[in-house]
N, C-alpha and C positions, 0 to 999 in steps of 0.2 A: 392716210396715204396708203394706197394699195400697190404692191409690187409683185410681179410674177416672172419667173424665168422658165416657164413651161415649154415643152416641145410641141410641134404641130401634131394634132390628133386628127385622124381621118374623118371623124364624125362631126366635128365643129371647130370653129376658130376660137382660140383662147388667147387671153392676154399673154404676151411674151412670144407669140409666134411671128412669122414673117409678115403677117397681116395685123400685127399688134397695134399699129397706130389707128387703124379703122376700128378695131375692137375696143381700144381705149376710148375712142369717141362715142361708141355705142354705150359703153359703161357709164361715161359721164352723163349722157342723156338720160339713161335709166335712173341714175342717182337723182338728178334734178326732177324727174317725173315720179320719183318714189316708187319705182317698179321693182319690188324685191325679187320677184321671180326671174326677171331678166338679169338683174344684178347677180344672183346666185348662179344662173346659167352661164354667165360669162367668166366666172372665177375658175382659174386653173387649179389643179390639185396641189400645187406647191405655192399657192398664193400666201403672201404675208401682209399683215396689216400693221402699220406703224402709226402711232398717234399718242397724244397726251391723255389717254383714257385710264391709265393705271400707274401705280408707282414703279413697277418693274420696267426696265428698258427693253426687254425682249418683245418681239412682235407676236401677235396672234397668228397662228399658222393653220393652213388647210381650209377647204371649202366650208366645212361645218362650223369651224371656229370663226372665220371671217364673216360668214353669212349671219351668224348670231350677233356679231358686233355690228354689222350693217343694219340688221333689223332693229336692234336697240338704239342705234344712232338715229335711224329714221323716226322712231317713236319719240325720242327725246328732243330732237331739234326740229323746229318748224319749217325751216327752209335750208336748202343746200345749194350753193352756187359753185359750179366748176370754174376755177380761176387759172388753170394751166397744167402743164405736164412737163416732165423731164423724160427723155428717152435716149436710148443708146445701147452700146454694148458694155457689159460688165463681165468680170471674170467669176465664173461659178466656183463656189467653195468645193473643195474636194478634187474635182476633175481638172480644174483650171481652164476649162473650155470657155470661150467667149460666147455669151448668150445675149439676145435682145431683151431689154427690160423697159417698162414704162412705170413712172411714178406719177400718179394723178393727184392734184391739189384741189381741195375744196374749202370754201368758207361757209360756215354754218351760222344760223341765227337761232336763238332760243326763244 
């Protein structure tokens, strides 16, 4: 599951922006197409990856870390199917500001 609470950047649309739902859909299509360059290009700087991939409950953070997890994930699993998403406003840690977020759910086959 990938989550981002990034702000709008002038040079591109990122997950978590006001156009987050469209970007989340692009991300889901890129995962199903196994297009790692597009996947990495759509990740926001504050992206977090949650999943049953290691013993620690803490998420992998940042473009580099999540990009590496996604690359490994694509190499390990033969197919990935987008099954849905949760989206809405959540309270940002620290500032308490309400920010848009999208959690994408995938089912994979080995």
